[in-house]
C-alpha positions as CSV (number, residue, x, y, z in Angstrom):
1,M,1.5,-166.7,-150.6
2,K,-0.9,-166.4,-147.9
3,K,-0.2,-169.5,-145.9
4,L,3.9,-168.8,-146.3
5,F,3.1,-165.5,-144.6
6,I,1.1,-167.6,-141.9
7,T,3.9,-169.9,-141.6
8,A,6.5,-167.3,-141.2
9,L,4.0,-165.8,-138.6
10,L,3.9,-169.2,-136.8
11,L,7.8,-168.8,-136.0
12,L,7.1,-166.2,-133.7
13,P,6.2,-167.4,-129.9
14,L,4.9,-164.4,-129.2
15,T,4.2,-161.4,-132.0
16,M,5.6,-158.4,-130.7
17,F,5.5,-155.8,-133.2
18,G,8.3,-153.1,-133.8
19,K,7.4,-149.6,-132.9
20,D,8.3,-147.8,-136.1
21,L,4.6,-149.1,-137.8
22,V,1.5,-150.5,-136.6
23,R,0.6,-153.9,-137.8
24,V,-3.4,-154.3,-138.4
25,A,-4.2,-157.5,-138.4
26,V,-7.5,-158.3,-140.2
27,F,-9.6,-161.7,-139.6
28,T,-11.9,-162.4,-142.1
29,S,-14.0,-165.3,-143.4
30,P,-15.1,-166.2,-146.9
31,A,-18.4,-167.3,-145.3
32,C,-19.1,-164.2,-142.8
33,V,-21.6,-161.7,-145.1
34,H,-20.0,-158.7,-143.4
35,C,-16.9,-159.6,-144.1
36,N,-17.5,-159.7,-148.2
37,H,-19.0,-156.6,-147.5
38,M,-16.1,-155.1,-145.9
39,K,-14.0,-156.3,-149.0
40,Q,-16.7,-154.9,-151.3
41,D,-16.1,-151.5,-149.8
42,K,-12.6,-151.9,-150.2
43,F,-12.3,-150.7,-146.2
44,V,-8.8,-152.4,-145.7
45,E,-7.5,-150.9,-149.2
46,K,-8.3,-147.1,-148.3
47,L,-7.0,-147.8,-144.3
48,K,-3.3,-148.6,-146.0
49,K,-3.6,-146.2,-148.9
50,E,-4.6,-143.4,-146.0
51,Y,-1.7,-144.3,-143.7
52,G,0.8,-145.7,-146.1
53,S,4.1,-147.0,-144.9
54,K,3.0,-146.4,-141.2
55,I,0.8,-149.3,-141.2
56,E,1.2,-153.0,-142.5
57,I,-1.8,-155.3,-143.3
58,I,-1.9,-158.6,-141.8
59,N,-5.0,-160.6,-143.8
60,I,-5.6,-163.6,-142.0
61,D,-8.4,-166.3,-143.4
62,T,-10.1,-167.8,-140.6
63,S,-11.4,-170.6,-142.6
64,D,-7.7,-171.6,-142.9
65,A,-6.7,-174.3,-140.5
66,Q,-3.7,-172.6,-139.1
67,G,-5.4,-169.1,-139.7
68,S,-8.6,-170.1,-137.6
69,I,-5.9,-171.0,-134.4
70,I,-4.1,-167.5,-134.6
71,F,-7.6,-166.0,-134.8
72,K,-8.8,-168.0,-131.4
73,E,-5.5,-167.0,-129.8
74,S,-5.6,-163.6,-130.8
75,A,-9.5,-163.1,-129.6
76,E,-8.4,-164.2,-126.7
77,A,-5.2,-162.4,-126.0
78,Y,-7.6,-159.5,-126.2
79,G,-10.4,-160.9,-124.2
80,K,-12.9,-160.8,-127.3
81,D,-15.4,-163.2,-128.8
82,F,-14.6,-165.7,-131.9
83,G,-16.4,-163.0,-134.5
84,V,-15.7,-162.1,-137.4
85,P,-14.7,-159.3,-139.2
86,A,-12.4,-158.3,-136.7
87,M,-9.4,-156.3,-136.5
88,A,-6.4,-155.5,-134.1
89,I,-4.6,-152.7,-134.0
90,G,-1.8,-151.6,-131.3
91,E,-3.9,-152.3,-127.6
92,T,-7.3,-152.0,-129.9
93,Y,-9.4,-155.0,-130.6
94,L,-12.8,-154.3,-133.2
95,Q,-15.1,-156.5,-134.2
96,G,-18.1,-155.9,-136.8
97,Y,-18.6,-153.9,-139.9
98,P,-19.5,-151.5,-140.1
99,A,-20.3,-151.2,-136.5
100,Q,-16.7,-150.8,-135.2
101,I,-14.4,-151.2,-137.7
102,A,-15.9,-148.8,-139.8
103,F,-15.9,-146.1,-137.6
104,Y,-12.9,-146.5,-135.0
105,A,-10.2,-148.3,-137.4
106,G,-8.6,-145.1,-138.2
107,P,-8.5,-143.6,-135.1
108,A,-7.3,-146.9,-132.7
109,V,-4.4,-146.4,-135.9
110,E,-3.7,-143.1,-134.9
111,R,-3.9,-143.9,-131.3
112,A,-1.7,-147.2,-131.6
113,L,1.3,-144.6,-133.4
114,A,1.0,-142.0,-131.4
115,N,1.4,-144.1,-128.0
116,N,3.8,-146.7,-130.0
117,E,1.7,-149.4,-129.2
118,T,2.6,-153.1,-130.2
119,T,0.0,-155.6,-131.8
120,K,-0.3,-158.9,-130.3
121,I,-1.3,-162.0,-132.0
122,T,-0.1,-164.9,-129.1
123,V,0.7,-167.9,-131.1
124,K,1.0,-171.3,-129.4
125,E,3.0,-173.9,-131.2
126,V,-0.1,-176.2,-131.7
127,K,-0.7,-178.4,-134.9
128,A,-3.9,-177.9,-136.9
129,E,-5.7,-181.1,-135.9
130,D,-5.2,-181.0,-132.4
131,E,-7.9,-178.3,-131.9
132,F,-10.4,-180.6,-133.2
133,N,-9.2,-183.3,-131.3
134,K,-11.2,-182.0,-128.9
135,L,-14.0,-183.6,-130.5
136,T,-12.9,-187.2,-129.5
137,F,-13.7,-189.6,-131.4
138,S,-15.3,-191.9,-128.7
139,T,-18.1,-189.3,-128.3
140,I,-19.1,-189.6,-132.0
141,V,-19.1,-193.5,-131.7
142,L,-21.3,-193.6,-128.5
143,S,-23.5,-190.8,-129.5
144,G,-24.1,-192.5,-132.8
145,L,-24.8,-196.0,-131.3
146,A,-27.0,-194.4,-128.7
147,D,-29.1,-192.5,-131.0
148,G,-29.7,-195.8,-133.3
149,I,-30.8,-197.7,-129.9
150,N,-32.7,-194.9,-128.5
151,P,-36.4,-196.2,-127.6
152,C,-37.6,-194.0,-130.6
153,A,-35.5,-195.3,-133.4
154,F,-35.7,-198.8,-132.3
155,A,-39.6,-198.8,-132.2
156,V,-40.1,-198.0,-136.1
157,I,-37.4,-201.0,-136.6
158,I,-39.1,-203.8,-135.1
159,F,-42.9,-202.4,-136.5
160,F,-41.3,-202.3,-140.0
161,V,-39.5,-205.7,-139.5
162,S,-43.0,-207.2,-137.5
163,F,-44.5,-205.7,-140.7
164,L,-42.8,-207.3,-143.3
165,A,-43.4,-210.5,-141.8
166,V,-47.1,-209.7,-141.4
167,Y,-47.1,-209.5,-145.4
168,G,-45.2,-212.3,-146.1
169,Y,-42.1,-210.9,-147.5
170,N,-39.2,-213.7,-148.4
171,K,-35.6,-213.5,-147.8
172,K,-35.0,-212.2,-151.2
173,E,-37.5,-209.2,-151.1
174,V,-36.4,-208.3,-147.2
175,V,-32.9,-207.7,-148.9
176,Y,-34.1,-205.3,-151.5
177,V,-36.7,-203.4,-149.2
178,G,-33.8,-203.6,-145.9
179,S,-31.0,-202.1,-148.6
180,A,-33.3,-199.7,-149.8
181,Y,-34.7,-198.4,-146.5
182,C,-31.1,-198.6,-144.5
183,L,-29.9,-196.6,-147.9
184,A,-32.6,-194.3,-147.3
185,V,-32.0,-193.7,-143.5
186,F,-28.5,-193.1,-143.7
187,L,-28.7,-190.5,-146.8
188,A,-31.7,-188.7,-144.8
189,Y,-30.3,-188.1,-141.7
190,F,-26.7,-187.0,-143.2
191,L,-28.0,-184.6,-145.5
192,I,-30.3,-183.2,-142.5
193,G,-27.1,-182.9,-140.3
194,L,-25.2,-181.7,-143.5
195,G,-27.8,-178.8,-143.9
196,L,-27.3,-178.2,-140.6
197,F,-23.7,-177.9,-140.3
198,E,-23.7,-175.8,-143.4
199,F,-26.4,-173.4,-142.2
200,L,-24.2,-173.3,-138.9
201,Y,-21.3,-172.9,-140.8
202,A,-22.7,-170.0,-142.9
203,M,-24.0,-168.0,-139.5
204,S,-20.0,-168.7,-138.1
205,G,-19.4,-165.3,-138.7
206,F,-22.0,-164.1,-136.6
207,A,-20.2,-164.8,-133.2
208,Y,-23.7,-164.3,-130.9
209,V,-26.1,-166.6,-133.1
210,I,-23.3,-169.6,-132.3
211,K,-23.2,-168.7,-128.7
212,I,-26.7,-169.0,-128.7
213,F,-26.9,-172.1,-130.4
214,Y,-24.4,-173.5,-128.4
215,F,-26.0,-172.3,-124.9
216,L,-29.5,-174.1,-126.0
217,A,-27.7,-177.0,-127.2
218,A,-26.1,-177.2,-123.9
219,A,-29.6,-176.4,-122.0
220,L,-31.4,-179.3,-124.0
221,C,-28.4,-181.8,-123.4
222,F,-29.1,-181.4,-119.6
223,V,-32.7,-181.1,-119.8
224,F,-32.6,-184.9,-121.8
225,F,-30.2,-185.9,-119.5
226,L,-32.6,-185.3,-116.6
227,L,-35.3,-186.3,-118.3
228,S,-33.1,-190.1,-119.1
229,L,-32.5,-190.6,-115.8
230,Y,-36.3,-190.1,-115.2
231,D,-36.9,-192.7,-117.5
232,F,-34.6,-195.0,-116.2
233,I,-35.9,-194.6,-112.9
234,I,-39.4,-195.5,-113.9
235,Y,-38.6,-198.2,-115.7
236,Q,-36.7,-199.8,-113.1
237,K,-39.4,-199.6,-110.9
238,T,-42.3,-200.2,-113.4
239,K,-40.3,-202.3,-115.9
240,K,-43.0,-200.7,-118.0
241,S,-42.2,-197.9,-120.9
242,D,-45.9,-196.5,-120.2
243,G,-44.4,-193.6,-118.0
244,M,-41.5,-192.3,-120.0
245,L,-41.3,-189.1,-121.3
246,L,-38.4,-189.7,-123.9
247,Q,-40.3,-191.5,-126.6
248,L,-42.3,-191.1,-129.8
249,P,-45.6,-189.6,-129.1
250,K,-48.9,-191.9,-130.6
251,N,-49.8,-189.5,-133.1
252,L,-46.2,-190.1,-134.5
253,K,-46.4,-193.8,-134.0
254,L,-49.4,-193.7,-136.3
255,K,-48.2,-191.9,-139.1
256,I,-45.0,-193.9,-139.1
257,N,-47.2,-197.1,-139.4
258,K,-49.7,-195.2,-142.0
259,I,-46.3,-194.5,-144.2
260,I,-45.1,-197.8,-143.7
261,G,-48.6,-199.2,-144.7
262,F,-49.1,-197.3,-147.5
263,F,-46.2,-197.9,-149.4
264,M,-45.4,-201.8,-148.5
265,R,-48.8,-203.1,-147.8
266,G,-49.8,-205.4,-150.5
267,K,-50.5,-209.5,-151.1
268,E,-47.8,-211.8,-152.1
269,G,-46.8,-211.4,-155.5
270,E,-49.3,-208.2,-156.4
271,G,-46.7,-206.0,-157.5
272,R,-43.7,-206.6,-156.0
273,H,-41.3,-206.4,-158.6
274,P,-37.9,-205.8,-157.2
275,L,-37.9,-202.0,-158.5
276,R,-40.6,-201.4,-156.8
277,L,-40.0,-202.6,-153.8
278,I,-36.8,-200.5,-153.5
279,V,-38.5,-197.5,-154.7
280,A,-41.1,-198.0,-152.1
281,A,-38.8,-199.1,-149.1
282,F,-36.6,-195.8,-150.1
283,C,-39.9,-193.8,-150.1
284,V,-40.7,-194.9,-146.7
285,G,-37.2,-194.7,-145.1
286,I,-37.1,-191.2,-146.1
287,L,-40.4,-190.2,-144.7
288,V,-39.9,-191.9,-141.6
289,S,-36.6,-190.3,-141.1
290,L,-38.3,-187.1,-141.5
291,V,-41.1,-187.8,-138.8
292,E,-38.6,-190.0,-136.7
293,S,-36.1,-187.2,-136.5
294,V,-38.8,-184.9,-133.9
295,C,-36.9,-187.8,-131.7
296,T,-33.8,-188.5,-132.7
297,G,-32.5,-185.2,-133.1
298,Q,-32.2,-185.0,-129.0
299,V,-28.7,-186.3,-129.4
300,Y,-27.8,-185.6,-133.2
301,V,-28.7,-181.9,-132.9
302,P,-26.1,-181.3,-129.7
303,T,-23.6,-183.6,-131.7
304,I,-24.0,-181.4,-134.4
305,V,-23.5,-178.1,-132.8
306,L,-20.5,-180.0,-130.9
307,I,-18.7,-180.8,-134.4
308,M,-19.3,-177.0,-135.0
309,K,-16.8,-175.9,-132.7
310,D,-14.3,-175.9,-135.0
311,P,-16.2,-175.2,-138.1
312,H,-13.1,-174.7,-140.0
313,F,-12.1,-178.3,-140.1
314,R,-15.0,-178.7,-142.9
315,T,-13.7,-181.9,-144.6
316,R,-12.9,-183.6,-140.8
317,A,-16.5,-182.4,-139.7
318,V,-18.2,-184.3,-143.1
319,S,-16.4,-187.3,-142.1
320,Y,-17.6,-187.6,-138.2
321,L,-21.6,-186.5,-139.8
322,I,-20.8,-189.9,-142.0
323,L,-19.4,-191.9,-139.0
324,Y,-22.2,-190.8,-136.8
325,N,-25.2,-191.8,-139.3
326,L,-23.0,-195.2,-140.3
327,L,-23.6,-196.2,-136.7
328,F,-27.1,-194.9,-136.2
329,I,-27.9,-197.4,-138.7
330,L,-26.0,-200.1,-137.5
331,P,-28.8,-201.6,-135.1
332,L,-31.3,-201.6,-138.1
333,L,-28.7,-203.2,-140.3
334,I,-28.4,-205.6,-137.4
335,V,-32.2,-206.0,-136.6
336,F,-32.5,-207.3,-141.1
337,G,-29.3,-209.5,-140.4
338,F,-31.4,-211.3,-137.8
339,T,-34.4,-211.6,-139.9
340,L,-32.4,-212.7,-142.8
341,L,-31.0,-215.3,-140.3
342,G,-34.6,-216.4,-139.6
343,H,-34.6,-214.6,-136.1
344,K,-38.2,-213.7,-135.1
345,S,-38.6,-209.9,-134.7
346,E,-40.2,-210.4,-131.3
347,K,-37.2,-212.0,-130.1
348,V,-35.4,-208.7,-130.8
349,N,-38.1,-206.6,-129.5
350,S,-38.3,-208.6,-126.1
351,L,-34.7,-208.5,-126.0
352,F,-34.6,-205.0,-126.3
353,K,-37.6,-204.3,-123.8
354,K,-35.2,-206.6,-121.3
355,H,-32.3,-203.7,-121.9
356,L,-34.5,-201.0,-122.2
357,G,-33.5,-199.3,-118.4
358,I,-29.7,-199.7,-119.8
359,T,-30.6,-198.1,-122.7
360,K,-32.1,-195.3,-121.0
361,L,-28.9,-195.0,-118.6
362,L,-26.5,-195.0,-121.6
363,L,-28.6,-192.3,-123.3
364,A,-28.2,-190.4,-119.9
365,L,-24.7,-190.6,-119.6
366,V,-24.3,-189.3,-123.2
367,F,-26.3,-186.5,-122.8
368,L,-24.4,-185.9,-120.0
369,G,-21.5,-185.9,-122.1
370,L,-22.5,-183.5,-124.9
371,F,-23.3,-181.1,-121.9
372,I,-20.1,-181.1,-120.5
373,M,-18.2,-181.0,-124.1
374,L,-20.6,-178.3,-124.8
375,V,-19.4,-176.1,-121.9
376,I,-16.1,-176.9,-121.2
377,V,-14.3,-177.8,-124.3
């Protein structure tokens, strides 16, 4: 019923409601605490009962794909933020319950009736997915790859492979360890991202909270852009990573090394049952990911905030998170692939060091791109 009504509403290029009654557009979201509070108080029903046939209530669910577009267009038409609950009554636009809606909805209806005000809802002929397409596929791909090959993540990969070689793991054991480790890293980062996404989605009803997240994410991106650019310049001059700012702190490196050593150390043939290796490698992957996320989150968190620009397309957003994390572990898979083919980790390490400057420049461009998208899109 709701979708049929919204579809009918979309057929109007610009909704200019009649002057015989006042149309009251009510914008809510199931994830909004204050929206649910308003529903529990039956405020809209009471408003309808008070004014009867003088008003017509239009309920728009902003978590619906098309409803979210109507909501955004309406808020922009009134020059307001994208916060729910919201109510458009004639020339008046109210936000927050009970803050504004509970106290000013009645007077707004009276004023609209007295002055023959029209409730404006601007509707453009835009497909639901067009809004979300502002977050381009290429941005997710580039961010995921850049995060996977940044110095923090890659240093751990190299050390892990070297550790396996020192302790005499054969190809079969490397397959067990590598597969379990890669799966654990993927799941850990995906769940971290999903948790943050769900948190931001739950907070989407609080416009100012989301604005603060956007501002902080954009500011961090700009800071990390400058730091990555600094690291690039330092490396070009010295060809060393010692003076770089964006890298894992030594204490975190030691923690990661201890985690890997604790679970994976052991003489050949002692306790190397396949199941034990899988469990051990999985534990290493989870723990290392949690420690390493302090560094790799520099790209990950702004990307999630960027996805949250259109939180109503949840399925699409989750698929982007999956894509991001698949690309994040791609360098890890490549390193393990080289190991299985007989390439030594030292060669991979030297190859990475040779192109460390390019990696830093790539990261700088990614941070700059994320900053621009967060601010402009």
